[in-house]
C-alpha positions as CSV (number, residue, x, y, z in Angstrom):
1,M,225.2,437.4,119.2
2,P,222.5,437.8,116.5
3,N,223.4,436.6,113.0
4,P,224.1,439.7,111.0
5,T,222.9,438.1,107.8
6,S,219.6,437.0,109.3
7,S,216.5,438.2,107.5
8,S,214.7,438.5,110.8
9,S,212.9,441.8,111.4
10,Q,213.4,441.6,115.1
11,P,214.9,444.8,116.6
12,L,218.2,444.7,118.4
13,A,217.9,444.6,122.1
14,P,219.0,447.8,124.0
15,G,222.7,447.6,124.8
16,D,223.6,445.3,121.9
17,T,227.1,446.2,120.9
18,L,227.0,445.4,117.2
19,L,228.5,448.2,115.1
20,P,226.6,449.6,112.2
21,R,227.5,447.9,108.9
22,L,228.6,451.1,107.2
23,E,231.0,451.9,104.3
24,L,231.9,455.5,103.5
25,E,233.5,456.9,100.3
26,P,237.1,457.3,101.4
27,T,237.9,460.8,100.1
28,M,234.5,462.3,101.0
29,S,234.9,464.3,97.8
30,R,231.1,464.7,97.6
31,E,231.3,464.2,93.8
32,S,229.6,460.8,93.8
33,V,225.9,459.9,93.8
34,F,226.4,458.2,97.2
35,D,228.6,459.1,100.1
36,G,228.6,455.5,101.2
37,A,226.3,452.7,102.2
38,W,224.5,451.3,105.3
39,W,223.2,447.8,105.8
40,P,220.8,447.8,108.8
41,R,220.0,444.6,110.6
42,S,216.3,445.3,110.8
43,N,213.5,447.7,109.7
44,H,213.1,449.0,113.2
45,V,214.3,452.6,112.9
46,L,214.5,453.2,116.6
47,A,216.8,450.2,117.1
48,E,219.0,451.0,114.0
49,L,219.2,454.8,113.7
50,P,220.9,455.8,116.9
51,D,224.0,453.7,116.2
52,L,224.2,454.9,112.6
53,I,224.0,458.6,113.8
54,T,226.7,457.9,116.5
55,A,229.0,456.3,114.0
56,L,228.6,459.0,111.4
57,G,228.9,461.7,114.0
58,A,232.4,460.4,114.8
59,H,233.4,460.7,111.1
60,L,231.4,463.7,109.9
61,G,230.4,465.8,112.9
62,R,227.0,466.3,114.5
63,I,224.1,465.0,112.5
64,V,221.1,467.3,113.0
65,R,218.5,465.7,110.6
66,V,217.8,462.4,108.9
67,G,215.6,462.0,105.8
68,L,214.1,458.5,105.1
69,D,211.3,456.8,103.3
70,T,208.7,455.8,105.9
71,S,207.6,452.8,103.8
72,A,210.9,451.1,104.4
73,W,210.8,451.4,108.2
74,D,208.7,450.4,111.1
75,G,207.4,453.0,113.5
76,V,209.2,456.2,112.3
77,P,209.0,459.0,114.8
78,R,209.5,462.7,114.1
79,S,212.8,462.7,116.1
80,V,215.1,460.5,118.0
81,A,217.4,461.2,120.9
82,V,221.0,460.2,120.2
83,N,223.7,460.8,122.9
84,G,221.5,463.3,124.6
85,L,220.8,465.4,121.5
86,M,217.6,465.4,119.4
87,V,217.9,464.5,115.8
88,R,214.9,465.5,113.6
89,I,213.6,462.9,111.2
90,N,212.1,464.0,107.9
91,W,209.7,461.7,106.1
92,F,209.5,461.1,102.4
93,T,208.3,458.4,100.0
94,G,209.6,456.8,96.9
95,S,213.3,456.1,97.8
96,A,213.4,453.2,100.2
97,A,217.0,452.5,99.2
98,T,218.4,455.8,100.5
99,I,218.8,457.8,103.6
100,S,220.0,461.4,103.8
101,L,221.8,462.9,106.7
102,T,222.3,466.6,107.3
103,R,225.1,468.1,109.4
104,G,225.2,471.8,110.0
105,F,223.2,474.0,107.7
106,Q,222.1,472.2,104.5
107,D,225.2,469.9,104.4
108,H,223.7,466.7,103.1
109,F,225.1,463.2,102.8
110,L,223.4,460.4,100.9
111,L,223.8,456.8,101.8
112,L,222.6,453.7,99.9
113,V,220.5,451.6,102.3
114,V,220.9,447.9,101.7
115,P,217.7,446.2,102.9
116,P,217.9,443.9,105.9
117,G,217.9,440.3,104.9
118,T,219.9,441.0,101.7
119,R,222.3,438.1,100.9
120,P,225.7,439.0,102.2
121,E,227.4,438.8,98.8
122,V,224.9,441.1,97.2
123,A,225.1,443.5,100.2
124,A,228.9,443.5,100.0
125,T,228.9,444.3,96.3
126,A,226.3,447.0,96.7
127,M,228.2,448.6,99.6
128,L,231.4,448.5,97.7
129,G,229.8,450.2,94.7
130,A,228.1,452.9,96.7
131,S,231.3,453.8,98.6
132,A,233.5,453.8,95.6
133,T,235.1,457.2,94.7
134,G,233.2,458.6,91.7
135,N,230.2,456.3,92.0
136,H,227.3,457.1,89.7
137,T,225.4,453.9,89.7
138,P,221.7,454.2,90.6
139,A,220.5,452.5,93.8
140,A,218.3,449.9,92.0
141,E,221.3,448.8,89.9
142,L,223.6,448.5,92.9
143,L,221.0,446.4,94.8
144,S,220.0,444.2,91.8
145,G,222.8,441.7,92.7
């Protein structure tokens, strides 16, 4: 099994059974800056995104669109197939520490993205902060460790 704290940028092999490192705000009150946090194992979007979308779909319902900063990821396509459904990927710049996910019509969720290779104690603290009810701490501060 790959070391989840490794700073390697190697993609996961197809069929790897590692669950996404994901924390969601427990009440889903939508009154916080972040609705949770995600700590991907690599910068390879095609290896990481399908498992995140599958996990979130189980909690939130069907995810139809993802918005992410292309500078933080390798090889970002315009869409990705997840469980037989196409999920559109919107590109933006300037916010490498976030990912937005849309379910239904304009129902957005914002997650803090903890960069792969982050020290486990820094990642845990950042994820805890981003998934806390009523969080209003900016991404840069959460990730400053």
